[in-house]
C-alpha positions in Angstrom: 83.9 106.6 103.0 85.6 109.0 105.3 89.4 109.2 105.7 90.8 110.7 108.9 94.4 111.7 109.6 96.5 113.9 111.9 100.0 115.3 111.9 102.4 113.9 114.5 102.6 116.1 117.5 99.2 117.8 116.9 96.0 116.6 118.6 93.8 117.7 115.8 92.2 115.2 113.3 91.3 116.1 109.8 88.9 114.2 107.5 88.1 114.0 103.9 85.8 112.0 101.7 87.1 109.1 99.6 85.2 109.3 96.4 83.3 106.0 96.0 81.9 104.4 92.9 78.1 104.0 93.2 76.0 104.2 96.3 76.1 102.0 99.3 77.6 101.8 102.7 81.3 100.8 103.1 83.3 99.1 105.7 87.1 99.8 105.7 88.9 97.6 108.2 92.4 97.9 106.6 94.8 100.7 105.6 98.5 101.0 105.0 101.2 103.4 103.8 103.2 102.7 100.7 106.1 103.8 98.6 106.1 102.7 95.0 108.9 102.0 92.7 108.9 105.6 91.5 109.5 106.9 95.0 106.0 108.2 95.5 104.3 107.7 98.9 100.7 107.5 99.7 97.9 105.6 101.4 96.0 102.5 100.4 92.6 101.5 101.8 90.6 98.3 101.3 86.8 98.7 101.7 83.9 96.3 101.2 80.5 97.6 100.0 77.2 96.3 101.3 76.6 94.5 97.9 79.7 92.5 98.5 82.0 94.4 96.1 85.5 94.8 97.5 87.3 97.9 96.6 91.0 99.0 96.7 91.5 102.8 97.1 94.8 104.6 96.9 96.1 108.1 96.8 99.5 109.8 96.4 100.6 112.2 99.2 99.8 115.8 98.3 96.9 114.9 96.0 93.3 115.0 97.3 92.2 112.5 94.6 91.5 108.9 95.6 91.7 106.3 92.8 89.7 103.1 93.1 89.6 99.7 91.6 87.2 96.8 92.3 89.0 93.7 93.6 85.9 91.6 93.3 82.4 92.2 92.0 79.0 92.2 93.7 77.3 89.2 95.0 79.8 88.1 97.7 78.0 88.5 101.0 79.6 89.6 104.2 83.0 90.2 102.7 85.6 92.0 104.7 89.3 92.8 104.2 91.0 92.7 107.5 94.6 93.2 106.3 96.4 95.0 103.5 100.2 95.2 103.1 102.7 96.3 100.5 105.1 93.6 99.2 108.4 94.3 97.3 106.5 94.0 94.0 102.9 94.9 94.7 100.0 94.9 97.2 98.4 92.1 99.1 94.9 92.2 100.5 93.4 89.4 102.6 89.6 89.0 102.5 87.1 86.7 104.0 83.4 86.3 103.2 80.5 84.0 102.4 80.4 83.2 98.8 77.0 82.4 97.2 76.2 78.8 96.5 77.1 77.5 93.0 74.4 77.8 90.4 72.8 74.3 89.7 
């Protein structure tokens, strides 16, 4: 998963790789900036993998390391996360997808 950024006032874009768990293609429709209760700032990204797993990635400014956490496991088809926002006490991600039928 590629992450692109630029500095205000400069037309150049830089990119880096977000380390991803496992193989597979990712779709990342949502990203936001945050400041946590400790005063740290950084970036959060939600990204769905082709197996239906939905991931939450975050990093702290100044650190090239991306941390990841699976929001939901594999088996959910077509899942996307079109919005992510910081709330006063946490993070909110909205996601839509087609869930598999229940097991008889």
